[in-house]
C-alpha positions in Angstrom: 85.3 20.5 185.7 87.0 23.3 187.6 90.2 25.3 187.2 91.6 28.3 188.9 94.5 30.5 188.4 94.9 34.0 187.1 96.6 33.5 183.8 94.2 36.0 182.4 93.8 39.8 182.5 90.4 39.8 184.3 91.5 37.9 187.3 88.7 35.3 187.0 89.0 31.5 187.3 89.7 29.8 184.1 86.4 27.9 184.3 84.6 31.2 183.8 85.9 31.3 180.2 84.0 28.2 179.1 81.2 29.1 176.7 79.9 25.7 175.6 80.3 22.0 176.4 79.3 18.7 175.0 78.4 16.4 177.9 77.6 12.7 177.8 75.0 12.1 180.5 74.5 8.6 182.2 71.7 7.8 179.8 74.3 7.7 177.0 73.1 10.8 175.3 75.4 13.6 174.1 74.0 17.0 175.0 75.2 20.5 174.0 75.0 23.0 176.8 75.9 26.6 177.4 74.8 29.5 179.6 71.8 30.1 177.3 71.0 26.5 176.2 70.6 23.6 178.7 72.0 26.0 181.2 71.2 23.9 184.2 73.3 21.0 183.0 76.1 23.4 181.9 76.4 24.9 185.4 75.9 21.6 187.1 78.9 20.1 185.4 81.1 23.1 186.3 82.5 22.1 189.7 80.2 19.0 189.8 82.9 16.5 190.7 82.0 14.3 187.7 78.5 13.6 189.2 76.4 14.8 186.3 78.1 13.9 183.1 81.3 13.4 181.2 82.7 16.4 179.3 83.7 15.3 175.8 84.2 18.7 174.2 84.5 22.3 175.5 84.6 25.6 173.7 86.6 28.4 175.0 87.4 31.8 173.4 91.0 32.3 172.1 93.1 35.4 172.1 96.3 36.2 170.3 99.2 35.1 172.5 101.6 37.8 173.6 105.3 37.6 172.6 106.9 38.4 175.9 106.4 38.5 179.7 107.8 40.8 182.3 108.0 38.4 185.2 108.6 39.7 188.7 108.7 38.4 192.3 108.7 40.6 195.4 109.1 39.5 199.0 107.3 40.4 202.2 108.0 39.8 205.8 104.5 40.7 207.1 101.5 38.6 206.0 98.9 41.3 206.5 100.8 43.7 204.2 101.3 40.9 201.7 97.6 40.0 201.8 96.6 43.7 201.6 98.7 44.2 198.4 97.5 41.0 196.9 93.8 41.8 197.5 94.3 45.3 196.0 95.7 43.8 192.8 92.8 41.4 192.3 90.0 43.8 193.3 91.1 47.0 191.6 88.8 48.4 188.9 91.6 48.8 186.4 92.1 45.2 185.3 94.7 46.1 182.6 97.6 46.7 185.0 98.6 43.1 185.6 98.0 39.9 183.6 99.0 37.4 186.3 98.9 37.4 190.1 99.8 34.6 192.4 101.7 34.3 195.7 103.5 31.7 197.9 104.9 31.2 201.3 108.5 30.1 201.8 110.7 29.0 204.7 113.0 31.7 206.1 116.0 29.4 205.9 118.8 29.1 203.3 119.2 25.3 204.1 115.8 24.3 202.6 116.5 23.7 198.9 112.9 23.3 197.9 110.8 25.8 199.8 113.5 28.1 201.4 115.3 31.2 200.1 116.4 29.5 196.9 112.8 29.1 195.8 112.5 32.8 195.2 114.9 33.8 192.4 113.5 33.5 188.9 116.7 32.9 186.9 118.9 29.9 187.8 122.1 32.0 188.3 120.4 34.4 190.7 120.9 34.2 194.5 118.8 35.4 197.4 120.1 36.3 200.8 117.5 38.3 202.7 119.5 38.5 205.9 120.7 42.0 205.0 117.1 43.1 204.7 115.6 41.3 207.6 115.2 42.3 211.2 116.1 39.9 213.9 112.4 39.6 214.7 111.4 38.2 211.3 109.3 35.1 211.5 109.9 31.5 210.4 108.3 32.1 207.0 108.3 34.8 204.4 105.9 35.7 201.6 106.3 36.3 197.8 104.0 37.9 195.3 104.5 36.6 191.7 103.4 39.1 189.1 103.5 39.2 185.3 102.8 41.7 182.5 102.3 40.5 179.0 103.5 42.5 176.0 104.6 42.4 172.4 106.7 44.5 170.2 104.1 47.3 169.9 103.8 47.5 173.7 107.5 47.0 174.7 108.1 50.7 175.1 105.3 50.9 177.7 106.0 47.8 179.8 108.4 49.7 182.2 105.7 52.4 182.7 103.0 49.7 183.4 105.3 47.9 185.9 106.3 51.1 187.7 102.6 52.1 188.1 101.9 48.7 189.8 105.1 48.5 191.9 104.9 52.0 193.4 101.6 51.0 195.2 103.1 47.8 196.7 104.7 47.7 200.2 107.2 44.8 199.7 110.7 44.7 201.2 112.7 47.0 198.9 115.7 45.3 197.4 114.1 41.8 197.8 112.8 41.6 194.3 113.6 39.7 191.1 112.7 40.4 187.5 113.2 38.8 184.1 111.8 39.2 180.6 111.1 35.8 179.1 109.1 34.5 176.2 105.5 33.8 176.8 105.9 30.0 176.1 108.8 29.9 178.5 106.7 31.5 181.2 103.8 29.0 180.6 106.3 26.2 180.7 107.8 27.0 184.1 105.8 24.2 185.8 107.3 21.7 183.3 110.7 22.6 184.7 109.5 21.8 188.2 108.3 18.5 187.0 111.6 17.7 185.3 113.5 18.6 188.5 111.1 16.4 190.5 111.6 13.5 188.1 115.4 13.9 188.3 115.3 13.9 192.1 112.9 11.0 192.4 110.1 12.9 194.1 107.7 12.7 191.1 107.1 9.0 191.6 106.5 9.2 195.4 103.1 10.0 197.0 101.8 13.6 196.8 99.4 14.2 199.7 98.3 17.6 198.5 95.8 19.8 200.3 93.9 22.6 198.6 91.7 25.0 200.5 89.5 28.0 199.8 89.7 30.3 202.9 87.8 33.5 203.6 89.8 36.7 203.5 88.5 37.4 207.0 90.2 34.2 208.3 93.4 34.1 206.3 95.5 36.2 208.7 94.6 33.9 211.6 95.3 30.9 209.3 98.7 32.3 208.6 99.5 32.8 212.3 98.6 29.2 213.3 99.2 27.2 210.1 102.0 28.8 208.0 103.9 30.2 211.0 103.5 27.2 213.3 102.3 23.9 211.8 104.1 24.5 208.5 107.1 26.6 209.7 109.6 24.0 208.5 108.0 23.7 205.0 106.4 20.8 203.2 109.0 19.8 200.6 107.1 21.6 197.9 105.3 24.9 197.0 102.9 26.5 199.5 100.7 28.7 197.3 98.4 31.4 198.8 96.6 34.1 196.8 93.2 35.8 196.7 90.2 35.5 194.4 86.9 37.2 194.1 83.7 35.2 194.6 81.9 37.4 192.1 84.1 35.9 189.4 82.3 32.6 189.9 78.7 32.1 188.7 76.5 31.1 191.6 74.8 28.5 189.4 78.0 26.4 189.3 78.1 23.3 191.5 81.4 24.3 193.1 81.3 25.0 196.9 83.0 28.3 197.9 83.4 30.4 201.1 80.7 33.0 201.7 83.0 36.1 201.6 83.5 38.1 198.4 87.3 37.7 198.7 88.8 34.4 199.6 92.2 32.7 199.2 93.4 29.6 197.5 95.8 27.8 199.8 97.6 25.0 197.9 100.0 22.8 199.9 101.8 20.9 197.1 103.8 18.3 199.0 106.5 16.2 197.5 107.8 13.2 199.5 111.6 12.6 199.3 112.4 9.1 198.2 114.2 6.7 200.5 114.2 3.0 201.3 111.1 2.3 203.4 110.6 5.9 204.2 108.3 7.3 201.6 105.3 5.5 203.1 105.9 6.8 206.6 106.6 10.3 205.3 103.3 10.3 203.3 101.4 9.2 206.4 103.0 12.0 208.5 102.0 14.5 205.8 98.5 13.2 205.7 98.2 13.5 209.4 99.5 17.1 209.2 96.8 17.8 206.6 94.2 16.4 209.0 95.7 18.6 211.8 95.2 21.7 209.5 91.6 20.7 208.8 90.9 20.2 212.5 92.3 23.6 213.2 90.1 25.2 210.5 87.0 23.6 211.9 87.8 24.3 215.5 88.3 28.0 214.7 85.1 28.2 212.8 86.8 29.5 209.6 84.7 30.2 206.5 86.5 27.7 204.3 86.0 24.8 201.8 88.2 21.9 200.8 88.9 21.7 197.1 88.0 18.2 195.8 87.4 16.8 199.3 87.1 13.2 200.4 84.2 12.6 202.8 82.7 9.2 203.9 79.1 10.2 204.7 76.2 12.2 203.4 76.2 14.6 206.4 79.8 15.7 205.7 79.0 16.3 202.0 75.9 18.2 202.9 78.0 20.4 205.2 80.5 20.9 202.4 77.9 22.2 199.9 76.0 24.1 202.6 73.1 25.9 201.0 73.9 24.4 197.7 73.3 20.8 198.9 69.6 20.8 197.9 70.4 21.9 194.4 73.2 19.4 194.1 70.9 16.5 195.1 68.1 17.6 192.8 70.5 17.8 189.9 71.8 14.3 190.7 68.2 13.0 190.7 67.7 14.7 187.3 70.8 13.6 185.4 72.0 10.5 187.2 69.2 9.0 189.3 70.9 5.5 189.4 74.2 7.0 190.7 76.2 5.6 187.8 78.9 8.3 187.8 81.7 8.7 190.3 80.6 6.4 193.0 84.1 6.3 194.5 83.6 9.8 196.0 81.0 8.4 198.4 78.5 11.2 197.7 75.9 8.8 196.2 75.9 5.1 195.4 73.6 2.6 193.8 72.9 1.3 197.3 71.9 4.8 198.4 70.9 6.7 195.2 70.1 10.4 195.2 66.4 9.6 195.6 67.2 8.6 199.2 69.4 11.6 199.9 68.1 14.2 202.3 67.5 17.5 200.5 65.1 20.4 200.8 62.1 20.0 198.5 62.6 23.4 197.0 62.4 22.6 193.3 60.7 20.1 191.1 62.7 17.6 189.0 62.7 18.8 185.4 63.2 16.4 182.5 66.8 16.0 181.1 67.7 18.6 178.4 67.6 18.0 174.7 70.3 15.8 173.1 72.7 16.7 170.4 71.1 16.3 167.0 74.1 14.7 165.3 74.6 12.0 168.0 75.9 9.4 165.6 78.4 11.6 163.8 
């Protein structure tokens, strides 16, 4: 289990909000776990790629939903300025200013209907023509920060003040901005509109060779220079998300592998393949090869990065992926699933090569499985 976006006001990954889970382990037992009870299993499952148990219930705290959202997008021509502003928003001590921060890259071209200029306006009747703002030296891609403030009737009089306090610190291209006040449910449903449009255009049923990366803040500018501005300068037929996170928002006891730096970026290349007779398969292969090209570039440059939900074919690659956490990952597999029953298709472990045979530092003893749920048969 893992989830990440900043639809919360503390800019933490959604997975950090889980307070308790019921997990079925490979021995068939249901076990309650939390940070204070059966904590090793709790953190093993978070980011554990399904290797340690099956989550059957999860408990999360609920808050009263706001009524309205002030939704704004602002455009940048310079990635370093974009990144500097984005990082300031997710690392500032005052976490009450914004409730949502994301960003994306788009093609500096009006002719791209999916990831060009038309992908920026919020409302369908809005138009965006940045040519009057741009210098002739502007690059092949531009950048957009997407921000939101939540409010209800009691806070409506202060939303303008809150927004102004945020925007005055940002260095976006003045005039290249869009804003709308929408209902909270409408804001949350914006992805459903993307799905409906994709279904109508036939791209929902075609292959989606997506690539999701976590990249250190120290490497993201170089990544932009070589990947966004060169390899992906013509777009990917879908969104290209990029926005920062703080490593301290993730508990080090989780199984998830992260870059070493305190600030790192999610890069999500959400490709959609246009339908066509006999063409979708070839286009998907080309997209997959482009993904591999990006990964080769990241490795050759020595970036501090991780692939989110990767696919590797051997133990050495998985060990490299988890880095210093590999030993703990293997020990947990030995503890909770010694016969490698769960998720064999990921090629981390298998019944032919169970975790007992995996190479791992002998840094901890193998503890017995945690206690089971008392009411197993209810």
